[in-house]
C-alpha positions in Angstrom: -39.0 -65.6 -117.6 -39.7 -69.3 -117.0 -39.4 -70.0 -120.7 -37.1 -67.9 -122.8 -38.0 -67.0 -126.4 -35.5 -68.3 -129.0 -33.2 -65.5 -129.9 -30.8 -65.4 -132.8 -29.7 -62.9 -135.4 -32.5 -62.9 -137.8 -34.2 -60.9 -140.5 -37.2 -58.9 -139.5 -40.4 -60.5 -140.9 -42.1 -57.2 -141.6 -39.4 -54.8 -142.9 -37.0 -57.4 -144.2 -34.1 -55.7 -142.4 -31.6 -57.5 -140.1 -30.5 -56.2 -136.7 -26.9 -57.0 -135.8 -26.7 -55.3 -132.4 -28.9 -54.2 -129.6 -27.8 -50.6 -130.1 -29.2 -50.6 -133.6 -32.4 -52.1 -132.3 -32.7 -49.4 -129.6 -32.0 -46.7 -132.1 -34.8 -47.9 -134.3 -37.3 -48.4 -131.6 -36.4 -45.1 -129.9 -35.5 -46.4 -126.5 -33.4 -44.4 -124.0 -32.1 -47.4 -122.2 -28.6 -46.1 -122.5 -26.6 -45.1 -119.5 -23.5 -43.1 -118.8 -20.1 -44.8 -118.5 -16.5 -44.5 -119.7 -15.0 -47.0 -122.0 -14.3 -50.2 -120.2 -16.9 -49.6 -117.4 -19.5 -52.3 -116.9 -22.8 -51.1 -118.3 -24.4 -54.4 -119.0 -23.9 -58.0 -118.1 -22.0 -58.5 -121.3 -19.6 -55.8 -120.4 -20.5 -53.5 -123.3 -20.5 -49.8 -122.7 -22.8 -47.2 -124.2 -22.7 -43.4 -124.5 -25.8 -41.4 -123.7 -27.5 -39.7 -126.6 -30.4 -37.2 -126.6 -33.9 -38.7 -127.2 -36.0 -36.5 -129.5 -39.7 -35.7 -128.8 -42.1 -38.3 -130.0 -44.2 -35.8 -132.0 -42.1 -34.0 -134.5 -42.1 -30.2 -135.2 -45.5 -29.0 -136.4 -44.6 -25.7 -137.9 -45.9 -24.7 -141.4 -42.6 -25.8 -143.0 -42.6 -29.1 -141.1 -46.2 -29.8 -142.2 -45.1 -29.6 -145.8 -42.0 -31.7 -145.1 -44.3 -34.4 -143.5 -46.5 -34.7 -146.6 -46.5 -38.2 -148.0 -46.6 -37.7 -151.8 -47.2 -41.4 -152.3 -50.2 -41.3 -150.1 -51.6 -38.4 -152.1 -50.9 -40.1 -155.4 -52.6 -43.4 -154.2 -55.6 -41.4 -152.9 -56.0 -39.9 -156.4 -55.6 -43.3 -158.0 -58.0 -44.8 -155.6 -60.7 -42.4 -156.7 -59.8 -42.4 -160.4 -63.1 -44.0 -161.2 -64.9 -41.0 -159.7 -62.9 -38.5 -161.7 -63.5 -40.4 -164.9 -67.2 -40.9 -164.2 -67.6 -37.2 -163.5 -65.8 -36.3 -166.7 -67.9 -38.6 -168.8 -71.1 -37.4 -167.2 -70.3 -33.7 -167.7 -69.1 -34.5 -171.2 -72.4 -36.2 -172.0 -74.3 -33.2 -170.7 -72.2 -30.9 -172.9 -72.8 -33.2 -175.8 -76.6 -32.9 -175.4 -76.3 -29.1 -175.1 -74.2 -28.9 -178.3 -76.5 -31.2 -180.2 -79.6 -29.2 -179.2 -78.3 -25.7 -179.8 -75.7 -26.0 -182.5 -76.5 -23.8 -185.6 -79.8 -22.6 -184.1 -81.2 -19.1 -183.8 -83.4 -17.6 -181.1 -86.0 -14.7 -181.3 -87.9 -13.6 -178.2 -91.0 -11.4 -177.9 -92.2 -10.1 -174.5 -95.9 -10.1 -173.6 -97.2 -8.1 -170.7 -99.8 -9.6 -168.5 -102.1 -6.6 -167.8 -103.5 -7.3 -164.4 -105.4 -4.0 -164.2 -107.7 -5.2 -167.0 -109.0 -7.9 -164.7 -109.5 -6.0 -161.4 -112.9 -6.3 -160.0 -115.2 -3.3 -160.1 -118.2 -2.3 -157.9 -120.7 -3.5 -160.6 -122.3 -6.9 -160.9 -120.1 -7.7 -163.9 -116.4 -8.3 -163.6 -114.2 -9.7 -166.4 -112.7 -13.1 -165.8 -109.4 -13.2 -164.1 -106.6 -15.6 -165.2 -103.2 -16.1 -163.6 -100.0 -16.2 -165.6 -99.8 -20.0 -165.6 -103.3 -20.3 -167.0 -102.5 -17.8 -169.8 -99.4 -19.8 -170.7 -101.5 -23.0 -171.0 -104.0 -21.1 -173.2 -101.3 -19.9 -175.5 -100.0 -23.5 -175.9 -103.2 -24.7 -177.5 -102.9 -26.0 -181.0 -105.3 -23.4 -182.5 -102.8 -20.6 -181.9 -100.0 -22.5 -183.7 -102.4 -23.3 -186.5 -103.4 -19.6 -186.8 -99.7 -18.5 -187.0 -99.0 -21.3 -189.5 -101.9 -20.2 -191.7 -100.9 -16.5 -191.6 -97.3 -17.1 -192.6 -98.2 -19.9 -195.0 -95.7 -22.3 -193.4 -95.2 -25.8 -194.9 -95.0 -27.3 -191.4 -97.3 -29.3 -189.2 -98.8 -27.9 -186.0 -96.6 -30.2 -183.9 -93.5 -29.0 -185.7 -94.4 -25.4 -185.0 -95.2 -26.2 -181.4 -91.8 -27.8 -180.9 -90.1 -24.6 -182.0 -91.9 -22.5 -179.4 -91.0 -22.0 -175.8 -93.2 -19.9 -173.5 -92.3 -19.2 -169.9 -93.4 -17.0 -167.1 -92.1 -16.1 -163.6 -94.0 -15.5 -160.4 -92.1 -12.3 -159.7 -92.8 -10.6 -163.0 -95.8 -9.9 -165.2 -93.8 -10.4 -168.4 -94.2 -13.6 -170.5 -91.3 -14.5 -172.7 -92.2 -16.1 -176.0 -89.2 -17.6 -177.7 -88.9 -19.4 -181.1 -85.9 -21.5 -182.0 -85.3 -22.4 -185.7 -82.6 -22.9 -188.3 -83.8 -19.8 -190.3 -83.2 -16.5 -188.6 -85.9 -14.6 -190.5 -88.4 -17.4 -189.8 -87.8 -17.1 -186.1 -88.5 -13.3 -186.1 -91.6 -13.6 -188.2 -93.0 -16.6 -186.3 -92.5 -15.2 -182.8 -94.1 -11.8 -183.7 -97.0 -13.5 -185.4 -97.6 -15.8 -182.4 -97.5 -12.7 -180.1 -100.1 -11.0 -182.2 -102.3 -14.1 -182.3 -101.9 -14.4 -178.5 -103.1 -10.8 -177.9 -106.0 -11.2 -180.3 -107.0 -14.5 -178.7 -107.0 -12.8 -175.3 -109.2 -10.0 -176.6 -111.6 -12.4 -178.3 -112.0 -14.4 -175.1 -112.9 -11.3 -173.0 -115.2 -10.1 -175.8 -117.1 -13.4 -175.7 -117.3 -13.2 -171.9 -118.6 -9.6 -172.0 -121.1 -10.4 -174.7 -122.5 -13.3 -172.8 -122.7 -11.2 -169.6 -124.4 -8.3 -171.6 -127.1 -10.6 -172.9 -127.7 -12.1 -169.4 -127.9 -8.7 -167.6 -130.2 -7.3 -170.4 -132.7 -10.2 -169.9 -132.5 -9.9 -166.1 -133.1 -6.2 -166.3 -136.3 -6.8 -168.3 -137.6 -9.2 -165.7 -136.8 -6.9 -162.8 -138.4 -4.0 -164.6 -141.6 -6.0 -165.0 -141.5 -6.9 -161.3 -141.1 -3.2 -160.4 -144.2 -2.2 -162.5 -146.2 -4.9 -160.8 -145.1 -3.7 -157.3 -146.1 -0.1 -158.2 -149.6 -1.3 -159.3 -150.0 -3.3 -156.0 -149.0 -0.4 -153.9 -151.6 1.9 -155.6 -154.3 -0.7 -155.2 -153.5 -1.3 -151.6 -153.5 2.5 -150.7 -156.9 3.0 -152.4 -158.4 -0.1 -150.8 -157.3 0.8 -147.2 -157.2 4.6 -147.6 -153.6 4.8 -146.4 -150.9 7.3 -147.2 -147.4 6.2 -148.2 -144.8 6.8 -145.5 -141.1 6.9 -145.6 -139.6 3.5 -145.1 -136.9 4.7 -142.7 -139.3 6.6 -140.6 -141.7 3.6 -140.5 -139.1 0.9 -139.9 -136.1 0.7 -137.6 -132.7 1.6 -139.0 -131.6 -2.0 -138.3 -134.3 -3.4 -140.6 -133.2 -1.1 -143.5 -129.6 -2.0 -143.0 -130.4 -5.7 -143.3 -132.3 -5.0 -146.4 -129.3 -3.3 -147.9 -127.1 -6.2 -146.9 -129.5 -8.6 -148.6 -129.3 -6.6 -151.8 -125.6 -6.7 -151.8 -125.6 -10.5 -151.1 -128.0 -11.0 -154.0 -125.6 -9.0 -156.3 -122.6 -11.0 -155.2 -124.4 -14.2 -155.8 -125.6 -13.2 -159.2 -122.1 -12.1 -160.2 -120.5 -15.3 -159.2 -123.3 -17.3 -160.8 -122.7 -15.5 -164.2 -119.0 -16.2 -164.0 -119.6 -19.8 -163.1 -122.1 -20.4 -166.0 -119.8 -18.7 -168.5 -116.7 -20.7 -167.5 -118.7 -24.0 -167.3 -120.0 -23.4 -170.8 -116.5 -22.8 -172.1 -115.2 -26.0 -170.4 -118.1 -28.1 -171.7 -117.4 -27.2 -175.3 -113.7 -28.1 -175.0 -112.6 -31.7 -175.8 -110.6 -33.8 -173.4 -108.2 -34.9 -176.0 -107.1 -32.9 -179.1 -106.8 -35.0 -182.2 -104.0 -34.0 -184.7 -103.3 -35.6 -188.0 -99.9 -35.6 -189.8 -100.0 -36.5 -193.5 -97.3 -37.2 -196.0 -97.7 -35.5 -199.4 -101.5 -35.0 -199.2 -102.8 -31.5 -199.7 -106.4 -32.7 -199.2 -105.8 -34.4 -195.9 -103.6 -31.5 -194.8 -106.7 -29.3 -195.5 -108.8 -31.7 -193.5 -106.4 -31.3 -190.5 -106.6 -27.5 -190.8 -110.4 -27.6 -191.0 -110.6 -29.8 -187.9 -108.5 -27.3 -186.0 -110.8 -24.4 -187.2 -113.8 -26.4 -186.1 -112.3 -26.9 -182.7 -111.6 -23.2 -182.4 -115.2 -22.3 -183.6 -116.8 -24.7 -181.1 -114.8 -23.2 -178.3 -115.8 -19.6 -179.2 -119.5 -20.1 -180.3 -122.5 -22.2 -179.5 -123.3 -25.5 -181.4 -126.0 -23.8 -183.5 -123.9 -20.9 -184.6 -124.0 -20.5 -188.4 -120.2 -20.3 -188.5 -119.9 -23.6 -186.7 -122.4 -25.2 -189.0 -120.6 -23.9 -192.1 -117.3 -25.4 -190.9 -118.9 -28.7 -190.1 -120.4 -28.9 -193.5 -117.0 -28.1 -195.1 -115.4 -30.8 -193.0 -118.0 -33.4 -194.1 -117.4 -32.7 -197.8 -113.6 -33.0 -197.4 -114.0 -36.3 -195.6 -116.3 -37.6 -198.3 -113.7 -36.8 -200.9 -111.0 -38.5 -198.9 -113.2 -41.6 -198.4 -113.6 -42.2 -202.1 -110.1 -43.6 -202.2 -108.6 -40.9 -204.5 -106.3 -39.7 -201.8 -104.9 -42.7 -200.0 -101.7 -41.3 -198.6 -100.4 -42.4 -195.3 -101.5 -40.5 -192.2 -100.8 -40.7 -188.6 -103.3 -39.8 -185.9 -102.0 -38.2 -182.8 -103.9 -37.5 -179.6 -102.8 -34.6 -177.3 -104.1 -34.0 -173.9 -106.0 -30.7 -173.5 -104.1 -29.1 -170.6 -106.1 -25.9 -170.8 -109.3 -27.8 -170.0 -107.7 -29.3 -166.9 -106.5 -25.9 -165.7 -109.9 -24.3 -166.2 -111.6 -27.2 -164.5 -109.6 -26.4 -161.4 -110.7 -22.8 -161.6 -114.3 -23.9 -162.0 -114.1 -26.0 -158.8 -112.8 -22.9 -156.9 -115.5 -20.7 -158.4 -118.2 -23.3 -157.5 -117.1 -23.0 -153.9 -117.4 -19.2 -154.0 -120.9 -19.5 -155.5 -122.0 -21.8 -152.6 -120.5 -19.4 -150.1 -122.3 -16.4 -151.6 -125.6 -18.3 -151.7 -125.2 -19.3 -148.0 -124.5 -15.7 -147.1 -127.6 -14.5 -149.0 -129.8 -17.1 -147.2 -128.4 -16.1 -143.8 -129.0 -12.4 -144.3 -132.5 -13.2 -145.6 -133.3 -15.2 -142.5 -132.0 -12.3 -140.3 -134.3 -9.9 -142.2 -137.3 -12.1 -141.7 -136.6 -12.3 -138.0 -136.3 -8.6 -137.7 -139.7 -8.1 -139.5 -141.4 -10.3 -136.9 -140.4 -7.9 -134.1 -142.7 -5.2 -135.5 -146.0 -6.9 -134.9 -147.2 -4.0 -132.8 -147.4 -1.7 -135.9 -150.8 -1.6 -137.5 -151.2 -4.4 -139.9 -152.4 -2.4 -142.9 -149.7 0.2 -142.4 -147.0 -2.5 -142.0 -148.1 -4.2 -145.2 -147.9 -1.0 -147.1 -144.4 -0.3 -145.7 -143.3 -3.7 -146.7 -144.6 -3.2 -150.2 -142.7 0.1 -150.4 -139.6 -1.5 -149.1 -139.8 -4.3 -151.7 -140.2 -1.7 -154.4 -137.1 0.2 -153.2 -135.2 -3.1 -153.1 -136.3 -3.9 -156.7 -135.3 -0.5 -157.8 -131.8 -1.0 -156.3 -131.6 -4.4 -157.9 -132.6 -2.9 -161.3 -129.9 -0.2 -160.9 -127.2 -2.7 -160.2 -128.2 -4.8 -163.2 -128.2 -1.7 -165.4 -124.7 -0.8 -164.1 -123.5 -4.3 -164.8 -125.0 -4.3 -168.3 -123.4 -1.0 -169.1 -120.0 -2.3 -167.7 -120.3 -5.4 -170.0 -121.2 -3.1 -172.9 -118.1 -1.0 -172.3 -115.9 -4.1 -172.1 -117.3 -5.2 -175.4 -116.6 -1.8 -177.0 -113.0 -1.5 -175.6 -112.1 -5.2 -176.5 -109.3 -5.3 -174.0 -107.6 -8.5 -173.0 -105.0 -9.8 -170.5 -102.1 -9.5 -172.9 -100.3 -6.7 -174.7 -97.1 -6.8 -176.8 -94.5 -5.3 -174.6 -91.5 -5.8 -176.9 -91.6 -7.3 -180.4 -88.7 -9.3 -181.7 -86.4 -7.4 -184.1 -83.6 -9.8 -184.9 -82.5 -13.4 -184.3 -79.4 -14.3 -182.3 -77.4 -17.4 -182.9 -77.3 -20.0 -180.2 -73.7 -21.0 -179.3 -70.8 -20.7 -181.7 -67.8 -22.4 -183.1 -66.4 -23.4 -179.7 -69.6 -25.3 -178.9 -68.4 -28.2 -181.1 -65.7 -28.8 -178.5 -68.2 -28.8 -175.6 -68.0 -32.6 -175.0 -64.3 -32.5 -174.6 -64.4 -29.4 -172.5 -67.1 -31.0 -170.3 -65.0 -34.1 -169.8 -61.9 -32.0 -168.8 -63.9 -29.8 -166.5 -65.6 -32.7 -164.8 -62.4 -34.6 -164.4 -60.4 -31.6 -163.2 -63.0 -30.4 -160.7 -63.4 -33.7 -159.0 -59.6 -34.2 -159.0 -59.1 -30.8 -157.4 -61.5 -31.6 -154.6 -60.0 -35.0 -154.1 -56.5 -33.4 -153.9 -57.8 -30.9 -151.3 -59.3 -33.8 -149.3 -56.0 -35.8 -149.4 -54.0 -32.7 -148.4 -56.2 -32.0 -145.4 -56.9 -35.6 -144.4 -55.4 -35.9 -140.9 -55.7 -39.7 -140.8 -52.6 -41.9 -141.2 -53.0 -43.9 -144.4 -49.5 -45.2 -144.8 -46.7 -46.2 -142.5 -44.4 -43.5 -144.1 -46.8 -40.9 -142.7 -46.1 -42.1 -139.2 -42.3 -42.1 -139.9 -42.5 -38.5 -141.1 -44.7 -37.4 -138.1 -43.2 -39.3 -135.1 -39.9 -40.5 -133.8 -41.4 -43.7 -132.6 -41.2 -46.2 -135.4 -44.1 -48.0 -137.0 -43.4 -51.6 -136.4 -46.3 -53.1 -138.2 -49.0 -52.3 -140.7 -52.2 -54.5 -140.7 -54.6 -54.3 -143.6 -58.4 -54.2 -143.2 -59.7 -57.7 -142.7 -63.4 -57.9 -143.4 -65.5 -60.9 -142.5 -63.7 -61.7 -139.2 -65.7 -64.0 -136.9 -64.9 -65.7 -133.6 -64.2 -68.9 -135.5 -61.7 -67.6 -138.1 -60.1 -64.8 -136.2 -57.1 -66.9 -134.9 -56.2 -68.2 -138.4 -56.7 -64.8 -140.1 -54.7 -62.9 -137.4 -52.0 -65.5 -137.2 -49.6 -64.0 -139.8 -49.9 -60.5 -138.3 -49.7 -61.7 -134.7 -46.5 -63.7 -135.5 -45.0 -60.7 -137.3 -45.7 -58.4 -134.3 -44.3 -61.0 -131.9 -41.1 -61.3 -133.9 -40.7 -57.5 -133.8 -41.2 -57.5 -130.0 -39.3 -60.7 -129.3 -35.8 -59.2 -129.0 -36.7 -56.6 -126.4 -38.8 -59.1 -124.4 -35.8 -61.5 -124.2 -32.9 -59.0 -123.9 -34.4 -56.7 -121.4 -36.4 -59.3 -119.5 -39.7 -57.6 -120.3 -42.6 -59.2 -118.6 -45.5 -56.8 -119.3 -46.7 -55.0 -122.4 -49.6 -52.4 -122.6 -51.6 -51.9 -125.8 -53.3 -48.5 -125.9 -54.7 -46.1 -128.5 -56.0 -42.5 -128.7 -59.7 -43.5 -128.8 -61.8 -46.6 -128.5 -62.6 -48.8 -131.5 -59.1 -48.7 -133.1 -58.4 -52.5 -132.8 -56.0 -52.6 -129.8 -58.2 -55.1 -128.0 -58.2 -57.6 -130.9 -54.5 -57.2 -131.4 -53.5 -57.6 -127.8 -55.9 -60.6 -127.3 -54.6 -62.5 -130.2 -51.0 -61.8 -129.2 -51.7 -63.1 -125.8 -53.2 -66.3 -127.3 -50.1 -66.6 -129.6 -47.6 -66.5 -126.7 -49.7 -68.8 -124.6 -49.7 -71.4 -127.5 -45.8 -71.1 -127.6 -45.7 -72.3 -124.0 -45.2 -68.9 -122.4 -47.5 -68.7 -119.5 -49.4 -65.5 -120.4 -52.2 -63.6 -118.7 -54.5 -61.2 -120.6 -55.6 -58.2 -118.4 -58.5 -56.2 -119.8 -58.4 -52.7 -118.3 -60.6 -51.5 -121.1 -64.0 -52.1 -119.7 -65.7 -52.3 -123.1 -66.8 -55.7 -124.3 -64.2 -57.9 -126.1 -66.0 -60.0 -128.7 -63.2 -62.6 -128.8 -63.1 -63.4 -125.1 -63.8 -67.1 -124.4 -65.3 -66.4 -121.0 -66.9 -63.3 -119.7 -66.1 -62.3 -116.1 -69.0 -62.0 -113.8 -69.7 -58.7 -112.1 -68.4 -60.2 -108.8 -65.2 -61.3 -110.5 -63.9 -57.9 -111.8 -60.6 -56.3 -111.0 -62.2 -53.3 -109.3 -63.6 -55.6 -106.5 -60.1 -56.9 -105.8 -58.7 -53.3 -105.8 -61.4 -52.4 -103.2 -60.5 -55.4 -101.1 -63.8 -57.2 -101.8 -62.4 -60.3 -103.6 -59.3 -62.5 -103.7 -57.0 -62.8 -106.7 -58.2 -66.3 -107.4 -61.8 -65.0 -107.6 -61.1 -62.6 -110.4 -58.9 -64.7 -112.6 -60.9 -66.2 -115.5 -59.2 -69.5 -116.6 -58.8 -69.9 -120.4 -56.4 -69.8 -123.2 -54.9 -67.5 -121.9 -56.1 -66.7 -118.4 -57.7 -63.3 -118.2 -58.8 -60.6 -115.9 -61.5 -58.1 -116.6 -62.0 -54.6 -115.3 -65.5 -53.4 -115.3 -66.5 -49.8 -115.4 -65.7 -47.9 -112.2 -65.7 -44.1 -111.9 -62.8 -44.3 -109.3 -60.6 -46.6 -111.4 -57.8 -44.0 -111.6 -57.5 -43.9 -107.8 -57.8 -47.7 -107.5 -54.9 -48.4 -109.9 -52.6 -46.2 -107.8 -53.5 -48.0 -104.5 -51.6 -50.6 -102.6 -53.9 -53.3 -103.8 -52.8 -52.6 -107.3 -49.1 -53.1 -106.2 -50.0 -56.4 -104.6 -51.9 -57.5 -107.7 -49.0 -56.6 -110.0 -46.5 -58.5 -107.8 -48.8 -61.5 -107.8 -49.2 -61.5 -111.6 -45.4 -61.1 -112.1 -44.8 -64.1 -109.8 -47.5 -66.3 -111.4 -47.0 -65.6 -115.1 -44.2 -65.3 -117.6 -45.8 -62.5 -119.6 -48.6 -59.9 -118.8 -50.3 -58.4 -121.8 -52.7 -55.5 -120.9 -55.5 -54.2 -123.1 -55.3 -50.6 -121.8 -58.1 -48.1 -122.1 -57.9 -45.3 -124.7 -55.9 -42.3 -123.8 -58.5 -39.7 -124.7 -61.5 -41.6 -123.4 -60.2 -42.7 -120.0 -57.9 -40.7 -117.7 -56.4 -43.7 -116.0 -54.9 -45.1 -119.3 -51.6 -43.4 -118.6 -51.4 -45.0 -115.2 -51.8 -48.4 -116.7 -49.1 -47.7 -119.3 -46.7 -46.6 -116.5 -47.0 -50.0 -114.8 -45.7 -52.1 -117.7 -42.2 -52.5 -119.2 -43.3 -51.7 -122.7 -46.1 -49.9 -124.5 -47.5 -50.4 -128.0 -49.6 -47.5 -129.5 -52.3 -48.7 -131.9 -53.7 -46.3 -134.6 -56.6 -47.0 -136.9 -55.9 -45.9 -140.5 -59.5 -45.0 -141.2 -60.6 -43.6 -137.9 -57.7 -42.1 -135.8 -57.4 -38.3 -136.1 -53.8 -37.0 -136.0 -54.7 -34.4 -133.4 -55.9 -37.2 -131.0 -52.9 -39.3 -131.7 -50.5 -36.4 -131.1 -52.1 -35.5 -127.8 -52.1 -39.1 -126.6 -48.4 -39.6 -127.4 -47.6 -36.3 -125.6 -49.4 -37.5 -122.5 -47.5 -40.7 -122.5 -44.2 -38.9 -123.0 -44.9 -36.4 -120.2 -45.5 -39.4 -117.9 -42.2 -41.0 -118.9 -43.7 -43.6 -121.1 -42.2 -43.9 -124.6 -44.0 -46.5 -126.8 -41.7 -49.1 -128.4 -43.6 -48.8 -131.6 -46.8 -47.9 -133.4 -49.1 -50.4 -135.1 -51.2 -49.0 -138.0 -54.4 -51.1 -138.0 -57.1 -51.5 -140.7 -55.0 -50.1 -143.6 -56.6 -50.0 -147.0 -54.8 -52.6 -149.1 -53.9 -50.0 -151.7 -51.6 -48.3 -149.2 -49.7 -51.5 -148.1 -46.0 -51.3 -149.0 -44.7 -54.5 -147.5 -44.8 -57.3 -150.2 -45.3 -60.1 -147.6 -48.2 -58.4 -146.0 -49.8 -57.6 -149.3 -49.3 -61.2 -150.4 -50.9 -62.5 -147.2 -53.9 -60.1 -147.7 -54.4 -61.4 -151.3 -54.5 -65.0 -150.0 -57.0 -64.1 -147.4 -59.1 -62.2 -149.9 -59.4 -65.1 -152.3 -60.2 -67.4 -149.5 -63.0 -65.2 -148.5 -64.0 -64.8 -152.2 -64.8 -61.1 -151.6 -63.3 -57.7 -152.0 -62.2 -58.0 -155.7 -61.4 -54.3 -156.0 -58.1 -53.0 -154.9 -59.6 -50.2 -152.9 -62.1 -52.4 -151.1 
């Protein structure tokens, strides 16, 4: 070299160890620069002799036993400590969940009764009357109405409010089953059994009463309609007799007189009328039920007031009566009068206890309103179908103008009479079906299984649920973190590299967030100086003029490291050139080479050396992407380029491409005197690093050391490096956590 680096026996800046001889340095760095010779033979310029020793493979044994021997226990411990907050958080979270569970179910008893949703009772028949059909969810909402809880409270004589009774009840259904589970939870086991069975009986009776009211309303409707149609039938019979006497005609069979198609349309029109009337009845009944239901249910809670408690019960009874009967029903009027009397007594000031008014949303009304909207659409569709069939029938009648007019009119009257007869028959069938439904008093629900006993919820051990939850949460997350650390194939500590490879780890660099073009030199200075000191002995003793930095894959930090090292040597007065054989962009480069000033053009004989050198601090050369770069670096032009650079510069630092990404990376490493392998602590997979080192070894290249880049500060062992990182952290005023 034109300028020699100062060499003396010194203490290494990274490990703190001193090197007293070149042999010790070679042994540490794994060099095989030892040659054969007897004692006294000249092996070096200093006259020292060396004895050849076997160089072990770079990648150590990977057998099952070796894998366990290469485990870094400290790395596993630090990984667990690094995520201690996650284990504690999981334990606290699960402990809180277990606490809520123990608080809700400690010293409680459950009783469950099963209700069967009888779908056969709601299947549609061929008559004009069909019972209303409700799905399981609608039935569940019906059973949650306050009047059912009020009825059960009155039957059992409970000294509880309706809201308290409702809070004890849980009703659930599933889409895959027709069973409804009615569960009561309370402190008293006998109360849970009595209340759940009473609520089941009230639910069955309420379902039957609802179907009875629907059937009763349908029966009255079809009875009135039958009377009207019967009058219409008598009137048509009178018209037919008068018409036959006036025109002296005889009555002919409708099918013989009219075409079969005309009669078919008539039948279709009859069926369309029946469907429309059926849906209309259902729509009117459901609309009346919804109209009588309030939007909000008012509930009062009173403290030590029998009179006002009675007012609350009477209001609930009035709500139930208005839902079941019309506004002029005697029962409704009687309950309204009773409520007025009770309110008058309360207003006289004799019963001034505190009360609290509570409004509850009527969920049943919302659910029935949705069903009403669907039913309204069905009514419109049935009406449209009836009108369409009616128009088709009128069109068909116009095609028979060639039939004698008097006979045609008589046939039409006869057909109308037959149609009215059919309509009357359908209405009578529907009336009888509604009458049968009233007599049978069947509903949607039946008691499938009554509750026989109450079962305790939880037990003695439930008191320890919070602690058990914390332990389970902590242990579960710790187990998964341990598995992750055992199978994590990334190098977190320098000791892992020592256990896995025979090439030493010469430097560990922590993660340095917030690097910019302006502060990178100052931030990297300590680590660049440390790396230079580790390499300085070999560079001087062996007259090394070129160093290649390579890695397994791109993005591991070799470009930043090699660039700052080149700038460092250049500032020391060593004429250095920085050669970028990695075609990816270097964010720290002072000048970007133009496309015409790339190394590939020189290697193709298209440019001179002066054209591709980019002046700067230091001078640099840039290799752009070229698919034939592997062949170019093995050409004669590459030899001439290498000779010229060696003659012009004291030191050549090459940013080589990644071993896995580019196949010509090994050719670049073969050119230089030394090679430094860079691994990223957070990115590099061990399999990629192993394969890259094997490729280098097979090509006769043995790296002088490994640099572990972007280490998490928690894993740093060297006190000087850790201290430097802490100074940088406070200067940046960020990263206050040790794992950041």
